[in-house]
Structures are given as structure tokens and as C-alpha cells.
C-alpha atoms as one frame of an Amber mdcrd trajectory, in Angstrom:
protein
  87.028 220.145  81.478  89.251 217.416  82.845  92.955 217.949  82.373  94.775
 214.738  81.450  98.416 214.706  82.646 100.784 212.578  80.545 104.065 211.532
  82.145 106.848 209.965  80.099 109.590 208.330  82.101 112.679 206.733  80.701
 111.811 207.508  77.081 113.676 205.321  74.618 116.656 206.905  72.865 114.871
 206.872  69.500 112.182 209.233  70.857 113.780 212.582  69.945 112.974 215.991
  71.413 110.965 216.795  68.289 108.925 213.614  68.726 108.318 214.453  72.378
 107.079 217.847  71.322 104.626 216.234  68.915 103.283 214.035  71.720 102.721
 217.037  73.981 101.053 218.933  71.125  98.673 216.054  70.512  97.887 215.918
  74.206  97.041 219.627  74.149  94.676 219.132  71.226  92.927 216.358  73.115
  92.496 218.605  76.118  90.951 221.444  74.088  88.869 219.361  71.653  85.161
 220.071  71.658  82.904 217.223  72.820  81.449 215.161  69.935  77.991 216.162
  68.798  75.234 213.808  69.843  73.096 212.371  67.015  69.509 211.636  67.863
  68.593 208.057  66.939  65.093 207.035  66.026  63.890 203.944  67.922  63.817
 200.763  65.851  60.369 199.383  65.120  59.348 196.358  67.161  59.692 193.055
  65.316  56.608 190.967  64.643  57.043 187.209  64.621  55.217 185.402  61.845
  54.868 181.844  60.558  55.312 181.370  56.824  54.329 178.448  54.662  56.539
 176.504  52.300  56.097 177.947  48.808  53.189 176.222  47.024  55.404 175.365
  44.056  57.805 173.397  46.309  55.709 170.237  46.101  58.718 167.983  45.491
  60.237 167.622  48.947  62.573 165.342  50.879  62.851 165.005  54.680  66.367
 164.094  55.877  66.816 162.977  59.486  70.153 163.962  61.050  70.891 162.393
  64.432  73.849 164.831  64.800  76.067 162.400  66.709  78.563 165.139  67.601
  75.815 166.960  69.567  73.215 164.215  69.826  70.749 166.107  72.033  70.200
 168.538  69.145  69.116 166.381  66.205  66.948 167.704  63.406  65.102 166.938
  60.185  66.222 169.053  57.252  63.669 169.674  54.523  64.834 170.145  50.922
  63.226 171.044  47.634  63.874 167.899  45.586  63.650 169.773  42.297  66.370
 172.352  42.927  68.085 171.112  46.096  67.070 174.256  47.992  66.949 174.125
  51.794  63.389 174.824  52.985  63.510 174.506  56.766  64.124 172.311  59.821
  62.258 170.396  62.505  63.939 169.568  65.827  64.276 165.907  66.754  66.061
 166.577  70.082  67.797 163.525  71.594  68.022 160.675  69.031  64.497 161.327
  67.777  62.947 159.210  65.026  60.187 160.309  62.662  57.587 159.344  60.104
  55.245 161.147  57.708  51.547 160.261  57.681  49.906 158.691  54.587  48.318
 162.009  53.560  51.696 163.805  53.958  50.135 166.711  55.869  51.637 165.807
  59.263  55.043 164.696  60.468  55.511 162.754  63.741  58.678 162.854  65.841
  59.148 160.467  68.767  61.907 161.918  70.904  63.330 162.569  74.361  63.899
 165.836  76.245  66.060 166.129  79.369  65.291 168.990  81.749  68.950 170.084
  81.878  69.886 169.425  78.263  72.315 166.559  78.863  70.965 165.494  82.264
  67.954 165.833  84.523  64.398 164.556  84.303  63.499 162.615  81.171  60.335
 163.270  79.164  59.496 161.214  76.077  57.023 162.743  73.636  55.402 162.225
  70.279  55.480 165.653  68.616  53.137 166.466  65.754  54.191 169.005  63.106
  52.383 170.510  60.149  54.268 169.788  56.900  53.269 173.059  55.204  54.717
 175.352  57.873  56.886 172.766  59.724  55.292 174.292  62.822  54.566 172.386
  66.031  50.889 171.447  66.503  50.665 169.360  69.679  52.335 166.553  71.598
  51.433 163.313  73.344  53.487 162.294  76.383  54.977 158.812  75.956  56.171
 156.323  78.576  59.884 157.079  79.220  61.130 154.020  77.369  61.229 155.074
  73.719  64.139 153.494  71.837  66.928 156.069  71.657  68.476 154.675  68.495
  69.952 155.613  65.145  67.400 156.818  62.607  65.512 153.946  60.980  62.127
 153.910  59.284  60.679 151.057  61.377  61.075 152.763  64.762  58.101 155.113
  64.280  55.266 154.246  61.886  51.605 155.110  61.404  49.027 152.440  60.783
  47.412 152.291  57.338  44.625 154.772  58.182  46.957 157.259  59.843  44.928
 157.203  63.098  47.562 155.457  65.186  51.297 155.971  65.597  53.361 152.970
  66.703  56.592 153.756  68.583  59.414 151.300  69.284  60.519 150.997  72.929
  63.705 149.539  74.456  64.566 149.339  78.168  66.290 147.056  76.853  63.110
 144.925  76.888  61.291 145.591  73.604  57.693 146.779  73.259  55.506 149.036
  71.116  53.608 152.096  72.372  50.325 152.639  70.523  49.253 156.295  70.272
  45.724 157.252  69.224  45.963 160.561  67.350  42.219 161.204  67.427  42.151
 161.016  71.229  45.689 162.389  71.545  46.672 159.792  74.097  48.556 156.531
  74.569  46.237 153.559  74.169  48.492 150.756  75.300  51.938 149.182  75.361
  52.397 145.894  73.499  55.190 143.612  74.729  57.271 142.300  71.803  60.103
 140.251  73.359  62.986 139.613  70.978  61.431 141.541  68.079  62.220 144.978
  66.664  60.696 147.531  64.301  57.171 148.057  62.982  55.838 146.711  59.654
  52.208 147.909  59.431  49.682 145.982  57.364  48.092 147.971  54.541  44.781
 146.089  54.590  44.312 145.660  58.338  44.658 148.946  60.234  45.200 147.217
  63.586  47.849 144.712  62.520  51.624 144.976  62.321  54.560 142.606  61.942
  58.086 142.686  63.365  61.500 141.204  62.558  62.805 138.997  65.394  66.336
 138.103  66.395  65.743 134.363  66.106  65.128 134.684  62.365  61.339 134.696
  62.588  58.719 137.350  61.797  56.016 138.034  64.407  52.561 139.439  63.559
  50.395 141.163  66.173  46.688 141.930  65.712  44.992 144.482  67.992  41.419
 145.503  68.673  40.111 149.093  68.543  41.257 149.667  72.115  44.791 148.628
  71.197  44.658 145.331  73.074  46.282 142.225  71.571  43.762 139.778  70.110
  46.199 137.578  68.176  49.937 136.992  67.979  51.610 134.549  65.588  55.154
 133.934  64.314  56.584 132.335  61.211  59.032 129.490  61.123  62.694 130.564
  61.054  63.283 132.512  57.834  67.002 133.278  58.223  69.968 132.416  60.419
  71.490 135.572  61.875  74.860 133.855  62.330  75.089 132.679  58.711  73.342
 135.452  56.742  71.396 138.039  58.737  68.741 140.295  57.236  69.176 144.047
  57.251  66.517 145.595  59.473  65.428 148.018  56.769  62.375 146.848  54.797
  60.582 148.238  51.738  56.776 148.221  51.519  54.253 148.262  48.689  50.805
 147.500  50.092  51.076 144.311  52.134  54.267 143.261  50.355  57.533 143.781
  52.261  61.035 143.082  50.968  64.145 142.315  53.032  67.755 141.980  51.855
  70.360 139.855  53.641  74.006 140.746  54.266  75.036 138.462  51.383  72.440
 139.808  48.986  69.504 137.415  49.245  66.153 139.131  48.612  63.011 137.876
  50.409  59.457 139.075  49.769  56.844 138.717  52.527  53.062 139.088  52.508
  51.850 140.499  55.862  48.143 140.805  55.062  47.140 137.822  57.201  47.561
 136.893  60.875  50.927 135.320  60.047  53.477 136.531  57.501  53.990 134.396
  54.379  57.119 134.190  52.201  56.196 134.887  48.571  59.610 134.826  46.931
  63.323 134.410  47.677  66.205 134.961  45.244  69.823 136.034  45.264  70.810
 139.419  43.860  74.445 138.311  43.531  75.355 135.799  40.843  78.361 133.459
  41.058  80.742 135.836  39.250  79.780 138.799  41.463  80.035 136.632  44.583
  83.647 135.759  43.710  84.397 139.501  43.657  82.766 139.888  47.052  79.856
 142.106  45.972  77.470 142.704  48.891  74.777 145.197  49.949  75.814 147.882
  52.417  74.496 150.948  54.192  71.481 151.756  56.370  68.333 152.405  54.300
  70.285 150.576  51.673  67.734 149.557  49.057  64.470 150.900  47.672  61.491
 149.463  45.802  59.579 151.722  43.435  55.892 152.392  44.298  54.687 150.052
  41.543  56.542 147.123  43.113  58.310 146.332  39.830  61.859 147.614  40.361
  64.428 147.412  43.140  67.637 149.431  43.451  70.286 148.405  45.996  73.558
 149.942  47.236  76.436 147.501  46.568  80.158 147.307  47.362  82.897 144.914
  46.258  85.289 142.858  48.416  82.649 142.606  51.109  83.085 140.413  54.155
  81.924 140.084  57.740  81.546 143.598  59.130  81.258 145.533  55.835  77.438
 145.686  55.902  77.442 149.448  56.586  79.932 150.297  53.827  78.790 153.007
  51.347  77.934 151.999  47.789  80.432 151.702  44.973  77.577 150.903  42.586
  73.775 150.999  42.501  72.211 147.880  40.973  68.664 147.924  39.580  66.598
 144.731  39.306  63.322 143.663  37.768  61.438 142.138  40.704  59.402 139.753
  38.593  62.210 138.187  36.589  65.101 138.868  38.959  67.140 140.243  36.052
  69.649 143.005  36.755  68.728 145.913  34.486  71.498 148.453  35.092  74.539
 149.431  37.122  75.481 153.055  37.889  78.139 154.680  40.108  77.246 154.436
  43.791  78.224 157.974  44.841  78.883 156.737  48.400  75.187 156.027  48.945
  74.060 154.527  52.267  70.323 155.327  52.123  67.744 155.351  49.320  64.078
 156.153  48.846  61.696 156.799  45.970  59.307 159.688  45.641  55.711 158.581
  46.139  55.012 158.971  42.427  58.059 156.881  41.481  59.582 159.628  39.323
  62.617 160.289  41.526  65.191 158.269  43.439  66.826 160.052  46.381  70.036
 158.940  48.076  72.256 160.026  50.965  76.038 160.015  50.592  77.573 158.437
  53.703  81.090 159.604  52.845  80.526 163.330  52.246  77.145 163.956  53.841
  75.515 165.060  50.591  72.326 164.022  48.817  71.800 162.986  45.192  68.411
 163.060  43.481  68.050 161.124  40.232  65.307 161.106  37.639  64.036 157.544
  37.344  63.491 155.366  34.299  62.269 151.792  33.873  65.849 150.539  33.863
  67.182 152.517  36.817  68.518 155.968  37.751  68.433 157.961  34.500  70.244
 161.206  35.258  71.064 163.393  38.254  68.286 165.938  38.743  70.012 167.856
  41.528  72.503 167.463  44.356  72.803 168.870  47.866  76.424 169.322  48.921
  75.679 169.007  52.647  72.417 167.360  53.667  73.478 166.838  57.292  76.188
 165.768  59.702  75.086 162.192  60.503  72.153 161.626  58.162  70.989 158.095
  57.354  67.185 158.185  57.069  65.169 160.059  54.451  61.517 160.127  53.378
  59.745 161.728  50.450  56.855 164.169  50.869  55.415 163.619  47.424
């Protein structure tokens, strides 16, 4: 036994002789105490790693891309049950990754960048393929190290109409498109697209896509089966970016695409042919609303239902130059054939909108609080709130529906 010697020097006056005696008595007990009994512990069983599937009943799903600006090398897609707002899982998008879901909704594609030392080192750009039932990684295709490292927008990664190709936006800052063949799991080619940005795939021609250009025109590129350019045509100038620019976000139904301008002018394009054609242009803001400064705002700031009959847009009052990202004070719903405004509901700070593929739900991201609202849809607009998610991300601005 080891004897522990306690020495007390210069004891304070309040430590009486009786108290000193108690200290020495306690020290004696410590010296003579029996060693603690050892308890035999059974070894813990080894853990087995498994991969689970999303519950079969969770067919109503929303994918929310979060660029996570505060720690941008660690972005992610959060997956939610749209019926109950339950969190289902995550997919990494690494450094400013952008994503799309294929037409059959069984795969999810993330174009992203990895640095060998997290925030520095060698750069590797990849297209990562994930299974939507498990969210598990399937395989990757190495991309040229020039992928656009940009905020999350739908047009930066798209599949073609058959789902065989993935088209990825590049910026060095020269703009181009990388064409990835998923069947061969390789890059087919790089298509130079000077002055143009974002991918608008044709629904009827699997090897054709259009792009919005900075000079106010729309370019259309037609490829052959090897991904080589066979035709390239542009429209006349459709807008003046200095007077009333178009938002980059576009809504698609078949070969019809809609664009909204900063001042609320709606333009419908047909991209089925070798050159895009304007089908319709009208203002969403009447004279009275214009006097109050009502304008569209946000990122994915309007949505067209899958039937192509209704449009809902995020609007704010007292708009001016520079307010085009402002969250919604109201959501306006329009009949696309007549141009009539059908309803107005509270905006709930919405900056991004999308419909479910069946047109039964409208899903929106709140740019002020980071939440998500999911409405049931009616012919005249959002009918009632189906569910809400208090926190759908940190810097979320792009969402897509699974079903």
C-alpha cells in the first residue's frame, strides 16, 4: 500500500483544530480503503454497416439543394417527405455542386468539385450518380476541371429528353457545355457556347438544347450521336438586359419554355426546332400594380404546372433596380391562356418554387427563414398548406420534386 502524506502549511484561521482532525481522519480512511472491485465487462458486438431504402410509402419527395455558403466545400441535398415534412436523408454536393434528377426519377446527378486538401490542393471535377431509393453513390464520371462553380440553378446540370446524356455548364470564365454519355460512362465532348449560359433541353429532339445569351438572344445547338455540333442558330434579340433583363430561371413543359423579366414580362418560347420561336409575350403586372412597384423576385422564382395551364410567381411591392432577389410578399397565380390573374396569397418569404410532377402540390423555399412550405394545389392557385419544414437548409435556393 502506498502511504499518502498530506502537509498543510499556513492553514487559514477559519480551519479549526476540529476541522484539521477531520481532514486527517479522512486521509486515514483513504489510506486503509480496500481497492475497488473490478467488474468484468462483456465485449460489445461488432457493428454491421447496412444500406437502407427510403420507405416505400414515402413516394412524395422533394430534393432541396443547399450550397451552404458558410462552409461552401460541404454542400448537400436534403431529401424530405413532401406529405409530412419528414427528413429522409442527404446527398453530398461538395464544393458548390449542382444537381438534376433524371426523367424516370430513379437517379440523381451531382456535378461538383473536390479539392485534395479540402479547401486547397488538386482539383477534381466529377459527375456523381446516386440511386434515389437509397441515396447511395453508384458511380462517377471524371469531368474536365472547368465546371461552373455557381449558386444552385436548374439550368446548370440537365439531362437530355431520353436521360442518356447529362449536360454540364462550364465557366473558366469562357462558357461551354460538357456532354456526358451515361451509357458509356464517359465525356463525349465539350461544346463551346460563348456568351450563353444554362441548358434548355428539347423534349422532342434528344440531341438539341437551347441557351439564354447575354446579348438578349437565345442560341440553339444541335448535336449528332457522337456529341459533335451539326447546327447552331440564334434568335433575333428578344430582350435588352439594360432595360428589362430576363431571370435565368426557366420553366419547361415539353418544348415550351417560359421566362419572366425583372419587370414582370412573361415570354413563352418553342425550342422544338433548330431555332427558338417566341409564341407569346404578355405583362404580368397591370398599370395599377406597376404604380405600386410590384415585381418578381427570388431565384427559382416562378413555376408552371405540368399541364402548362397555370403559372405562379413570387412578387414583391416597391421593387426597383436591384430588388430582383427579394423574397415574395405575395404569390400570384395566372391562367396562361387568358393571362388573367386568378388568385393572390401570402408570399411566406418565398424565393424558389416548383410543382410536383403530378401537379397536385406546389413547393416553395423561404429565403428569409430557411424553411419550406408545401401547398395543395387547385385550379386557381395554392389551396392550403399541406405541411411545412421549419429548417430546410442554410442557403437553399433550388428544389426539385421526385414525384
